[in-house]
N, C-alpha and C positions, 0 to 999 in steps of 0.2 A: 712812316711819313705822316705827320700830323695833318688833319683835315683843315682846310681854310674856310669851310662852310659850316663848321660845327657851332655849338652853342657858345655863348660868351662866358658861361661858367667854366666850361672845360678849358677855354683859352686862358682865363685868368689863373686857373690851376695848372696850366701847361700840361694838359692831358689830351690824349687823342679822343675825339668824339665820333660816335657812330652816326650822328646826325638824325636820329629818330625824332619824330615829332608826335605829340607836343612836348614830350620829355625824353631826353636821351637816356641810354641805358646806364651811363655812369651816374647821372644825377638821380635816376630812379632807384638804383641800387643803394646809393648813399642817403637817399631820402632828403635831398637838398633842392633848393630852387634852381630850376633850369631856365636860364635867360637866353632866349634866341630871338632873332629878328634881323632884318636887313640893315637897320640903322644902328650904328655903333653907340653903345651906352656912353654917357658922359664920363663915367669913372674909368673907362679904358683909355687913359691919357698918358700911359707910359711914365707916370709920375706918382705923386702921393695918393691920388684918388685910386689908382689901380692897386697900390700897396695896401691901402686900407680895405679895399674890397677883397683882396686876397686873404687878409687876416679875418675878415668877417666870414668868408666862406669856410675857412679852417675851423672857426668856432662853430659854425653850423654843422660841419662834418662831425666834430667831436660830440656835439649835443645829440645828433641823430644816433651816433654809435652808442652813447650811454643809454639812450632810450631803448634801442634794440636789445641791449644787455639786460634791460629791466632795472637799471640803477635808479633809485629814488633818493633825491636829495631835498633838503628843505627849499632850495631854490626852484623846485618843481612848481611852486606856487607863486613865483614871481610873475606879475602880469606882463604880458607882451603887448605893447600898444599896437593897435591896428593901423596899418599903413594904407588900408583900402578905404576909399570914400564910400563904399557900398555898405559897409557895416555900420554899427552904431557910432555916432559922432557925439562924444560927450562934451567936448570943449571946442571953442572956435579956432584957436591957434596954439602954437607951442608955448608962447609966453603965458597964455591963460592956463595951460596944462600945468606949468611949473607952479603958478600961484595956487591953483586948485588943489594940487597934491602936496604943496609945500609944507603943510603942517603935519603930514603923515610920515612917521619914521620909516615906513615901508619904502617910500619913494626917495627918502634922503639917505638911506643906508645907515641910519643911526640905530643904536641899540634900543631894543624894546623894553618897556617897563615889565619887570617880572612879578610885580604885585598883582594879585588876583583882584578882580572887581569885587566890590563889597557885597553884591547880590549873590555871588556864587557860594553855595554851601560848602562846608569843609569837606576835605577828602574823607572817604571811608577808611575805617581802620583796616590794617592788613588782614585781619581775620574776618572782616565783615562780609556779608553777602554782596553780590554785585549791586552796583548803585541802582540798577533798574528795579530791583526787588523792593527798594524802599521808596521808589519814585511816587507811588500812589499815595503814600502817607503824608508826604510834605509837598505834594504838587501845588495845592492852592497857596500854601505858605510861600513857595518859591515864586509863584505867579504874581502874588501881591508885591513881593519885594522887587521883582523885575519890572512890573508895569508901573510901579509907583516910585522907581528909583529916582534919585535927585542927583544931578551932577552940575558942577559949576560951569561946565562947558556947554550944557544944553540951554537952549532958549526956553522961555516960559511956554508951556503948551506942547513941548516935544513929546512928553509921555502920552498925552492924549492923541497926538498925531500918529505916534508909533502904533498905538492900539488900533486906530482906524485903518492904517495901512496893513496891519497884520490881519485884521478881519477881512479886508479886501482880498488878501491872499487866500484865506480859508474859504471864503464864499465864492470867489470868482476865478482867481488865477489858477489855483491848484486843479479844479475841475476842468479848466480850459487846457492846461498842459497834459493832464492825464485823464481823458474822458472815459477810458475803459476801467479805471481803477475804482471799483465800488465794492469793497469788502462787505460781506453780510454783517448784519447787526450782531449775530451770535458769535462772530469772530472779532468783535470789538469795533467794527466800522473804521472810520478814519480819525477817531478821537486821538490816536497816538500822535498825529501830526502836531496838534497844539501842545501836547505834553512834551514832546521832544523839542519843539522850538523854544518853549518857555524854560526848559531845563538845561539848555545848552547855549552858551553865549555865542559861539561861532555860528550855530544854526540860526539863532535869532537874527544876527546881522546879515547872514546870507539871505534869509527870507525877506528881510526888509529891503535888500537890494532888488530882489525879484519884484516885490510888491510896488516899490517906489517907481521903478521903471514903467510898469504897466499902468499905474495911476497916471503918470505923466502922459502916456500915449492916449489913455482914455479921455483925457481932458481936451484933446484936439477936437474942436468943433462942438464940444458938449456944453460949454459955457461961453458967455459973451466976453467976460473979463478973464481970459485964460492966461494972460502973460504972467501975472503975479503968481498964480497957482502953479504954473509950469516951472517958473523960476524956483519956487520953493521946493517942488518935487525934484528938480535936477540938482539943486544944492544938497538935498538930503541924499540923493543917489550917490553923488561924488563922495560924500562923507562916509556912507555905508560901504562903498567899494574899498576905500582905504582901510577901514576897520576890519572888514571881512578878511582881506589878505593877511593883515596883521595877526588876527586871531588864529587863522588856520596855520600859518607858519609857526606861531608860538606853540600851538597844540602839538604840531609834529615834533618840535624839539622837546617838549615837556613829557610826552607820553613815554612811560617806562615800559619797555618791551620785556616785562617779566612774565613768568607763567602764572598769573593770577587771574581770577575771574574779573577783578576790577580793571586790570589793564586790557582784558579782552573787550569789555564794554567800551572803554575809551577808544580803542582802535576802531571798533565798529562805528562809533559816533563820528570820528574824524573822517572815516571813509564816506559816510553819508553826507557830511558837510561839503566835501570836495565834489561829489557827484551832483549835489544840489547847485553848487556854484557853476559847475560845467554846464548844467542844463540852462542856467540863466544866460551864460555867454552864447550858447547855441541859439537860444531863443532870440537874442538881439542881433545875431549875425556875425559875431566875433568868434572865429574858429582857430585863431593862432595859438591859443592856450590848450586846445583840446588834447593834443598828444601828451603834454606834460601832466595835465590833470588826470587823464586816463591812466597813465603809467603809475602815478602816485596812488590812485584808488585801487588799481590791480595789486600793487605791492601790499597795501593794507589788507585787502581781501585775503591774500595768501598768508599774511602774518596772523590774521584772525584764526585761520585754520591751523596754523602752526601752534599757536597758543592753546587752542582747543585740544589738539593732539597731545600736547604735553600734560594737559589736565586730565586726560583719559588714561585709566589704568590698563585698558586692553591694548594689544599690540596693533590692531588694525587702525587705519586712518579714520578720523571722525567724519560722520555724515553731517549734512546740513541740519538735520533734526537734532543730532547730538550737540552741535555748536549752539543751536538756539536754546537748548536746555541749560547751557552754561551761562547765558547772558540774561536769564530771567525765567520766571514761571508764569504760566497762563493766569490771567486775572480771574477767570472762572472756567469751569469745564461743563460740558453738556453730555449727559449720560448717553443720549441717542447718537452722539457723534464721537468720532475718534479723537477730536481735538476740542478746542475751546477758544476763548478770547486771548489773542496774543498779548503779551505785555508790550509796553512802548518800545523797548529796545529790540524785542523779537520782531515785531511788525515792521519797524524801521529797517532792520537788517534784511528782512525778506524783500521789502520794497526796493531798497537801493541795490541789493544783490541782483535782482531781476533786471534792473536798468543797466547795471554794470556788465552783466553777461551779454546783453543785447549790444551794448556799445562796443564791447570787445570783439564780438563777431563781425559787426559792421566795419569796424576799423581794420580788421584783418583783410577784408576785401579791398581796402584801399592801400594796403601795404605789402601785398603778396607774401604774406606769412601766415602760418596757422594761428588761430585764436590762442592767446596766452592763457586763457582759463579753460581750455578744452578738457583738461583732466578732471575738472569739476562738473562737467556736463552730466555725467552719468548719475551722480548723487543729487543733482539739483533739478534736472529736467526730465529724468526718467522715473516712472512709477515703480515702487518696490514690488508691487503686485501686478502681474500682467493681465489681470481680469479687466473686462471692459469698463467696470465702474471705478477702477483705480485712478487716483489722481496723483500727479507728480508733486514733489515738494514745492516746486515753483511752476505755476501755469502762466506762461508769458502772455497768454490770451487775456488774463485778468489784469495785466499791467500795461500792455501796449497794443492789445487787440489781435495779435498774430499768434497762432497756435505753435506749440513747441516744435513739432516735426519739421516745419519750414525752416526755422532758424537753425535747427540741428543739421539739416541738409546743406544749408548755406555754409555752415561751419565746415562740413565735410568737403564741399567744393573749394573753399578757401585753402584747406590743407592740401587738396589735390593739386590746386594751382601752384602752390609753393613747391610741392614735390616735383611737378613737371618742370618748373624753371630750374630747380637745382640739378635735376637729372640732365636737362638739356645743356646746362652750363658745363657739366662734367662729361658731356658726350656719351651719356649712358641712357638716354630716354628710350624706353620701350613703348612704342605706340599701341601695341596690343594690350599691354597692361593698363595704359592710360584709358583706352576705350572700355576695357572690362570694368575698371573701377567706376568710370563715369556711368556705365549702363546700370550698375547697382543703384546709384544715386537717382538716376532718371526714373527707374521703375518705382522706386519708393515714392518719389514726388508725384508721379502720375497716378499711382494707386490711391494715395491720400486725397489728391485733387479730385479724382473721379467720385470718391465717396462724398466729399464735401459738396461738390456741385449737384450731386443727386439729392442731397437733403436741403438744398437752398430754397427750393420752392415748396417744401412741405410746410404747411401752416403750423405755427406754434400754438398748441392747445393749452399750454401752461399759463395761467393768468399772471400778469406782472405783479410784483410785490407792491404793497400799499405805497411805500415811499418812492417807488419808481415814477409815480405820476408827478412828483414834485421836484426831483433832483436829477432827472435823466438829461445828460448833456449830449446824447447821440440821437440823430434823426432816425425815424422808423424806416426800415427797408426790408425786402424779402430775405429771410434767412438770418437777419441781424447784421449789424455793422462788423462784428468780429469775423463772421464768415466772409463778408466782402473783403475786408482787409487781408485776411489769410489768403484768399484767392489771388489778390494782386501780388502779394509777396511770393506765392508759389510760382506764378508765371515768371516773375523776376528771377527766381532761383533757377528755373529752366533756361532763361536767357543767359544767366551767368555761367551755367554749365556748358552751354553751346560755345560761348566765347572762349572758355577755358580749354575745351577740346579742339575746336576748329579755328580759333583765332578770330580777329576782328573782321567779320564779313557781314556787314549790315544787309546785304541783298540775299543772303542764303535763306532757303525756305524755312528752316527751323527757327532762325532768329526773327524773320519777318512774322511768322505765325504768333510767336509769344509777344513780340513788340506790339503788334496791332491788337492783340487780345488785351494787353495791359492798357493801351490807349483807350480802347472801347470801354473797359471797366471804369477807368478814371473819369471818363466823360459821362458815366451814369451816376456819379456821386450825387446824392441828394443835397449835400451841403459842401461848398468849396473848402471849408475849414478842415474837412476830413483828410485833405491832401497832406496835412501836417503829419499824419500817422503813416504815410507811405512815401516819405521823401526819398528814401534809397531806391525803391522800385521806379519811382517817377524819374529820377535822375538817370538810372541805368537805361530805361527804355528811351528816354529823350536823346541820350548820346548816340543811340543807334537808329534814330528816326531819319526818314528821307527828308529832303529839303522842302517838299511840299507839305510836310506834316509839322514843320517847326512852329507855325502860327498856332496850332492847336495846343501845344505845350505852353507857349507863351500866354495864351488866353487863360489857361488854368491857373498859372502862377499869378497873373495880373488880377484874377478874381479874388485873391486873398488880400483883404484890406482890414485894418491898416497893414502895410507891408512890414512895418517894424515888429510885428508880432509873429512873423512867420520866417524866421531867419534861415532854417534848414531848407525850406522849399525855395526861397529866393536864391540861396546859395546853389541849390541844385540847378536852377535855371541858368545861373552864371556859369556853371561848369559846362552845361549843354552849349551855351553860346560860344564858349571857348573852343569846344570840339567842332561845332558847326563851321567856325571860321576857317579851320584847317582841314575841312572834310576831305579834300582831295590830296592831302599830304600824309594822312595816317596810313600805316602799313598793316599787314595782317598780324604783325607781332604786337601791335598796340593792344592794351587791355584797359579795363576799367580803372585800375590803380593809376595808370598813366594819365587818364583823363582827370581824375580827382587831383592828383599832385601837380597838374598844370597850373594850379592856383599858387603854387609855391609852398603849400602846407597841406596837411591832411584835414579835409572837412568831414566832420562826423555827422552824417545825414540821418539824424534820429529825431 
């Protein structure tokens, strides 16, 4: 017998609904929007509106199924217009939208021009070295051609404006987005960013999107006659968005997935461009495209390792270091160190791979499935040598402020959560095994956390580097910002583990202890903007907060100004508000994934 109080999505699909809130089990499993409420939606009219909605839901089901299978098509880069007025609003109304994007083939469905822009250098010969190995020789030549390019479509002064926007990105926006990323000078520093942007058309336009948006936001209140300047910035942003999607789609179609070093470099560069674009959308609060872009980036990451494996003579799978050796050679080496300065493509792949691994782990907590890149964790996040001085190939602390062990345990919890749900569905859940596996994870987290907290108050006797006085984007605090961020993430991991094992019980002692600890740590932040780096813990703790604690979470989010620059933190608050509204309707079977998907899509809180 079909329920009469179920969600409207199940009703339009003519399925039985279990009436779970905020997302029923059917919609959660299929990863589709769960419409519920006492008021009947306008499209439930027993007529054309209902038929159209049924077709729309079918398309959503198919899209989610393709995403779960890992299918990547070129339409993975189709922009999904935001229907929420909380996100970035690019244009005033739909007619303006048609006019703004009317000149772009991407939005008209017209064929793209296959001719390469004049500034792009010719493809390397089949037997040539990877393009990254020649990048240093013609870098300035390419930059001159790029920065001085002339187009009949450009207005006078566009090249100068592009250069200024690009320098704003290098000087201000990149350090704002990634305050923990400060590679040593002996490893090449951050110079690879400029070379990569100048050498890749897709990356150039993606970066201009980022910079244009942030310039427009920074103009608010900064100058008296800001209307004209903001209008110019928005016009440029709309243009760059269309060009960016066009370039990425064309690059996906053009890349030849052959087993050559040149194709490996191309795949790595496209992956970086997609991740760059995704970070832009997250920053401005538009999360509807996250799943598509993440799926495309993951597929390209796997493809890069497949190509590297075919280029390797040995039988074993390639390591990250082996793949890096295939896409370039260090610019220089240092005798006293095991490495040297990474080439542009090597540094870029390391950077974007670190971001992708984190994104994959966090998205898995919102989708109740194991991370799709979990089989790469051992070679990317574990040190080859188990000595105390050993460093893993990728230290996430250097990229996003949180140490590897926390993210690895969150990955394990996500896998445990997926296992629990599949066993429960099959009627084969062994609670003893669940508790035993959870105990191993808990002991690991507590052991690392105890050591970390013991060293927090030990003064740092190492003098800071000379350049740290001039480019440090992080506020001083005991133990350093990385230790602080890692502690917040570790307590959030313990919170996640408790919910996985015991269910949604906000009043339980274990959950209360970790939730209040996270809240206390967050309120000790020396700078509100540091909340950007802990959006996922902030959201998880907030969803489990008591009603008299809600205002404290709101205060932290409201302190982030301008709001347009903190998309993930603002989205986290929006998710909390949604959970708080149905506080007394959620059941013990509710989980964090259900809270996040109550928005109708997966919000990547990074």
